[in-house]
C-alpha positions as CSV (number, residue, x, y, z in Angstrom):
1,M,-202.1,206.0,-18.0
2,M,-200.4,202.7,-17.1
3,S,-196.6,202.3,-17.6
4,S,-195.2,199.6,-19.9
5,S,-194.1,197.7,-16.8
6,T,-197.7,197.7,-15.4
7,L,-199.1,196.7,-18.8
8,R,-196.6,193.9,-19.1
9,I,-197.4,192.5,-15.7
10,L,-201.2,192.7,-16.4
11,S,-200.7,191.1,-19.7
12,I,-198.7,188.3,-18.2
13,I,-201.2,187.6,-15.5
14,G,-204.1,188.1,-17.9
15,L,-202.7,185.2,-19.9
16,L,-202.7,183.2,-16.7
17,A,-206.4,183.9,-16.2
18,L,-207.2,182.2,-19.5
19,G,-206.9,178.9,-17.7
20,A,-208.8,176.1,-19.4
21,A,-209.1,177.9,-22.7
22,A,-205.3,178.1,-22.9
23,H,-205.1,174.3,-22.4
24,A,-207.6,173.7,-25.2
25,Q,-205.3,175.2,-27.8
26,A,-201.6,174.5,-27.9
27,P,-200.4,178.0,-29.0
28,K,-202.3,179.7,-26.2
29,A,-201.0,177.2,-23.7
30,G,-197.5,178.0,-24.8
31,R,-198.0,181.7,-24.3
32,M,-199.6,181.2,-21.0
33,E,-196.7,179.0,-19.8
34,K,-194.2,181.6,-21.0
35,A,-196.0,184.4,-19.2
36,R,-196.3,182.4,-16.0
37,T,-192.5,181.6,-16.2
38,E,-191.6,185.2,-16.7
39,L,-193.8,186.4,-13.8
40,Q,-192.3,183.7,-11.6
41,N,-188.8,184.7,-12.6
42,R,-189.5,188.3,-11.8
43,F,-191.0,187.3,-8.4
44,E,-188.1,185.1,-7.5
45,A,-185.6,187.9,-8.4
46,A,-187.5,190.3,-6.1
47,D,-187.7,187.7,-3.3
48,T,-184.2,188.4,-2.0
49,N,-184.5,186.3,1.2
50,K,-186.1,183.4,-0.8
51,D,-189.0,182.8,1.6
52,G,-191.6,182.7,-1.2
53,K,-193.1,186.0,-0.2
54,L,-192.4,189.7,-1.0
55,T,-192.3,192.3,1.7
56,R,-193.1,195.9,0.8
57,E,-189.4,196.6,0.6
58,E,-188.7,193.7,-1.8
59,A,-191.5,194.7,-4.0
60,Q,-190.4,198.3,-4.1
61,A,-186.9,197.3,-5.1
62,K,-187.7,195.0,-8.0
63,M,-191.5,195.1,-8.8
64,P,-192.5,198.8,-8.5
65,K,-196.1,198.2,-9.8
66,V,-196.6,195.5,-7.3
67,Y,-195.3,197.9,-4.7
68,K,-197.7,200.6,-5.8
69,N,-200.6,198.1,-5.3
70,F,-199.2,196.3,-2.3
71,D,-202.0,197.1,0.1
72,A,-204.6,195.9,-2.3
73,I,-202.7,192.7,-3.1
74,D,-202.1,192.0,0.6
75,A,-205.7,191.3,1.2
76,G,-204.9,189.5,4.5
77,H,-202.8,192.5,5.7
78,T,-199.9,190.2,6.6
79,G,-197.2,192.5,5.4
80,A,-196.1,190.0,2.8
81,I,-197.5,188.8,-0.5
82,S,-197.1,185.6,-2.5
83,L,-197.0,185.0,-6.3
84,A,-200.6,183.6,-5.9
85,D,-201.7,186.8,-4.2
86,I,-200.4,188.9,-7.2
87,E,-202.1,186.6,-9.7
88,A,-205.4,186.8,-7.8
89,F,-205.2,190.6,-7.7
90,V,-204.6,191.0,-11.4
91,V,-207.3,188.5,-12.2
92,S,-209.8,190.4,-10.0
93,K,-208.8,193.7,-11.7
94,K,-209.2,192.1,-15.1
95,G,-212.6,190.8,-14.2
96,A,-213.6,194.2,-12.8
97,R,-212.8,195.8,-16.2
98,K,-215.0,193.3,-18.2
99,P,-218.1,194.9,-19.6
100,A,-221.4,193.5,-18.4
101,G,-222.8,191.0,-20.8
């Protein structure tokens, strides 16, 4: 079972994945922008050295669900992840859950 924090992060990034559809309708675009801003704010709060990347330690301190999935998010095995890396991970997980159709 996912925690509320995990669900919130997935929901935020799920909204980001709506992309063009969100731009087609103003209310969805507003929600998407709000979700993106919230995720960015959380990322910036976790990025204590302000280098635009999270280390494993930074993620553990402020974004525990990101920390839990750090190795999967850090696809390049660099030891640091960006906001774009987190977004790509969540989008890939959301796509993996979609039923075949």
